[in-house]
N, C-alpha and C positions, 0 to 999 in steps of 0.2 A: 358774548356768545352770538354767533351769526344767525340771522333769520334764514330759514330754509323750509322747503316743502318737498315731499317725496311721494310718488305714486307708482304702483305696479298693477298690471292687468294682464290676464292670459290672452287677451285678444278675442277676435270673433271666430277664429278657425280652430283653436286648440282647447282641449279640455283641461290641460295641466299647465302650470306656470313654472318654467325652468329658470326664470329670472328671479333675482332677489336684490334687496338693497340693505345697506346699513347706514343709519343716520345717528351720529353721536355728537350733537352740537357741543355738549359739555366737554368732550374730548377733542373737539375741533377736527372731526374725521367723518367723511362721507364716502360711500362706495356703491357701485353698481356691478353686479356679476350676472353674466348670461350663460347658463349651463347648457350643455349639449350631451346627447347620448340617449335621448328618448325617455319615455315615462319611467319614473323611479330611478333615474340615473342622472340626467341633467340637473334636476332640482336638488338631488343629493350633492352633486359636485359644487353647485353654486352656494348651497347652504354651508358646506364645509369651508369654503372660502370666507363666507360671512362670519362664521364662528371663529375662524383663526384670527381675523382682524379684531373682532369684538373682544376676544380674550386677551389681546395684547394691544390695546388702542394707542399706546404711547410709543410703540416700536417704530424704527425706521421703515418706511413704506416698502422699499425694495426688499428688505429682509423679511418682512411680513408676507409679501407676495411669494417669495421663494418658499417660505414655510407652508403657505397655503398650497402651492404646487405639490410639495412633498406629502402633505396631508391627504390630498386627493389620491395620489398614487398609493399611499399606504392603505387608504380605505378600500380601494378597488382590490388590492392584494388580499385584504382581510374579508372580502366578500360583501362589503357594504356598497350599495349601489350596483354598478356593473363595470366590467372591464371596458376600457375605452372611453369612459365618461370624462368630461372636461368642463372648463369654464373660462370665459374671458373675465377681465376685471378692469375697471377704471376707478381710481380712488383719489380723493382730494384731502389734503392736510392744510388747515389754516395755521399760519405761523405769524401771528401779529399783523404787521404791515405786508407780509408776503404770503404766498401759497405755494404748495408743491402738488403736482399731479403725476401719478404713476399709472401705467397701464400695460396690459398684455392682451392681445386679440383686437377685436374690432368694436368694442364698446368705446364710446367717445366722450370727450370733454370739449365744450364750446365756451367761448367768452362772449358776453353780450354787453354792449353799452349803447346808449342812444346816439352817442357821437360817432362810434366806430361800427355799429351794427353787429352782426354775428360773425365770429371768427372761429374756425375749427382749430383747437389747440393740439389735438392728438393726431397721429398718423396711423392708420389701420395696419395691423400685422395681417395682411391678406394677400392672396394671389393677385387680385386685380390691382392692388396698390403697387406690387412688384412690377406688373406689366406697365403701369403708368409711369413709375420711376425710370424704367428702362427705355421708355419712349415707344414701346410696342403698341400702346393704345393712347388715345387722347382723353382728356378729362370728360368730354361729352359722352364717351363710350362707357364710363365707369358704371353709372346707375343701371344701365340695361344689359350689362355683360352677364352671360349665363353662369359664370363662375364667381360672381361678386360676393357670395357668402362663404367662400372657401377661405379659411384663415390659415396662416402659416405657423402659428404657435398658440398654445393655450395652456392653462394650468391643468395638470393631470396628463399631459401628453407623455406616453411611454417612451417616445424617442428622445426625450430631453431630460438629461440629469438635472439641468437648471434652465430656467427660462430667461430670456433676455428682457429685462424690465426697462422700458423707456420712462424717463423722468424729465419733467420740465419744471422750471421755477418762474414765478412772476410776482409782480408787486401790485397789490390792490390799488385801484383808483376809485374815486367816488362814483357811486351809482352804477357799478359793474355787477354782473351776475355770472356765475359759472353754472353751466348746464352739464350734468352727467347723464348719459342715457345708453340704453342697449340699442342694437340695430333695428329693433322693432319700431322705434320712433323714426329713425332716419330713413328706413326703407319706405315709409309711408309719406313723410313730409320732407319737402326740399328745404334747403337752408333759407331760402326766401320766405317760405311759409312759416318756418319756425321763428325767424326774425320778425315777421309781421305780427305774430301773436305776442312775442315778448315786448314789442314796442307798444302795443295797446293794452297789455295787462302787466303793469310793473310790479304788482304784489306777487311774491313767489307762490302763494297758495292759489291765487286766481290763474296765474300763468300755467302752472302744472296741470290744473283742471282743464284749461282750454286746450293745451297741447295734447293731453290724453284724449279728449273728446274729438279733436281734429284727426288724430291718428286712427282712432276707431272708425270714424266716419269715412276715412280714406280707404278702409279695408280691414285693418287690424289683423293682418295675416300671420303675425308672429306675436309672441309675448312682448309687452311694452313696459319698460321701466324708465323713469326719469326722476331726477332730483334737480332742484334749482336752489342755489346758495347765493345770498346777497352779500356784497362787499361790506366790510365793517362800516358802521355809521361814523361819520366824521364828528369828533368831539368839538363842540363850539366853545369859544373862549367864555369864561364866566361873565365878563362884562357884557358880551353880546347876548348871553342868555338872560341877563337882568333886564335888557331892553324890552323883552317880551312882557314884562310886568309893568312897564311905564305907560300910563294913559297918553293918548294923543291930544296934544294941545296945539301944536303948530305943525308945519310940514318938515320940521327938522327933528330927527330923533335925538340929536345932541342937545338942542334947546329943551326938548321935552324932558330929557333926563335931568337937566339943570333945574328946571321949574319944579319937577316932581321932588327932587332931592331937597330943594329949598323948602318946599311945603312940608315935607316930612320932618326936616330939621326944626321948623317953626312949631309943628305939632308936638314934637318930643320936648322942645323947650317949654311950651305951655304946660304940658303934663308934669314936667319936672318942677315947674314953679308952683303948680297947685299942690303937688305932694309935699313940697317943703313948707308951703304955707299951712 
């Protein structure tokens, strides 16, 4: 079971929290959802998304996201929440040595390692991302663009019978972390600031606490949700683990093991001799 930490906060400017998260380490599943539609709508949409995945944690991510999309549409039609409510989603599935990430909207997944730094794994489904991809704007224009929070698709969009779920796969490497977050975090902190905090706070619980505090200090203008999931710990060979129990006699762990083993063998021989005697 992977080590992880999750936090959510309404921020400093809003009274309600339309974000939510799902953390199921026992099912190898994590998710962040960012609802939209206003009070008693956005939080309803994101919670429907959360419940859909929680009720079927072993299902394929793309199918679960499509089910969540339909569940939000059905709820709005039944008078639950409000017409036009919706939600983004980014979800991580741990698959042994590999992982799978699926998303719709502009909630993001990042990969962090001390060797490679911070890398964005997801590509926003947003108007500004379309402008960037077309060459209409440059990367430096993205963060300050007036339409940067307009997304091109979300769960619950009435214009879409089905959403286009983007999926990527990767292989875990030692000492990696995956960060899932809503745009409340990335609107307040740059990639450099996020990377700096992850570098200095390697424990997931410490890192999530520091990231949340930094985002709130920077303004906290939106709801903020983040999860940090650590790569599987590398299993050590049994002989290497035994070395931890060997006292230090010399500067060579190999010779220490030989000396200690000989001493143990002699002790066992003496005990055996006394018992027989």
